[in-house]
C-alpha positions in Angstrom: 0.0 0.0 0.0 2.8 2.4 0.8 4.4 1.8 -2.6 1.2 2.6 -4.4 0.8 5.9 -2.4 4.4 6.9 -3.3 3.7 6.1 -7.0 0.5 8.1 -7.0 2.4 11.0 -5.4 5.0 10.9 -8.2 2.3 10.8 -10.9 0.5 13.8 -9.3 3.8 15.7 -9.1 4.5 15.0 -12.8 1.0 16.1 -13.9 1.3 19.3 -11.9 4.6 20.1 -13.7 3.0 19.4 -17.1 0.1 21.7 -16.2 2.4 24.5 -15.1 4.4 24.2 -18.3 1.3 24.4 -20.4 0.1 27.4 -18.4 -2.7 25.6 -16.7 -3.1 26.0 -13.0 -4.5 22.8 -11.5 -7.2 23.1 -8.8 -6.9 21.3 -5.5 -9.7 19.0 -4.3 -10.5 21.6 -1.6 -10.9 24.3 -4.2 -13.2 22.2 -6.3 -15.3 21.3 -3.3 -15.7 25.0 -2.3 -17.0 26.0 -5.7 -20.8 26.0 -5.6 -23.0 26.0 -8.7 -25.6 28.8 -8.3 -29.2 27.7 -8.7 -30.7 29.0 -11.9 -27.4 28.7 -13.8 -27.2 26.7 -17.1 -24.8 23.8 -16.4 -23.2 21.0 -18.4 -22.2 17.6 -17.0 -18.6 17.2 -18.0 -18.9 13.4 -18.1 -22.1 12.9 -20.1 -22.7 16.3 -21.7 -26.2 16.5 -20.1 -27.2 20.2 -20.2 -29.9 22.0 -18.2 -30.7 24.5 -15.4 -29.6 23.9 -11.8 -32.8 23.8 -9.9 -32.0 22.2 -6.5 -29.0 21.2 -4.3 -28.6 18.4 -1.8 -25.7 18.5 0.7 -25.1 15.2 2.4 -23.5 14.7 5.8 -20.4 12.9 4.4 -19.5 15.8 2.1 -21.2 14.7 -1.2 -23.2 17.5 -2.9 -25.5 16.9 -5.8 -27.4 19.3 -8.0 -30.6 18.6 -9.8 -30.3 19.6 -13.4 -33.6 20.2 -15.3 -33.2 20.0 -19.1 -34.6 22.9 -21.1 -35.7 20.7 -24.0 -39.1 19.0 -24.2 -39.9 15.5 -25.4 -41.3 15.1 -28.9 -44.8 15.0 -27.2 -44.1 18.4 -25.6 -43.7 17.0 -22.1 -41.0 18.0 -19.7 -38.0 15.7 -19.4 -37.3 14.5 -15.8 -34.3 16.2 -14.1 -31.2 14.4 -13.1 -29.2 14.6 -9.8 -25.5 15.0 -10.6 -22.4 15.4 -8.4 -21.6 19.1 -8.2 -17.9 18.6 -9.0 -18.9 17.1 -12.4 -20.8 20.3 -13.4 -19.5 23.4 -15.1 -21.4 26.6 -15.8 -22.0 27.3 -19.5 
């Protein structure tokens, strides 16, 4: 286990160096966790590409925060599409 932790530390260090050389400043986990999506903002899930409006937030006791994203498009019948609960760290505004 100790060897794996050392290897991960080396990999993270190398990735940080690459980011700095490319002019990208990596964000720490603490920074990402402190960023909150404002309700009413149009957001995109960076994993699936699901897009919609942030309409609700649920903060759990163990630190997980999810945002309900309601899509702006309707079904072919004109009905609303059900919103999805997505981890806040996966969302970006835009």
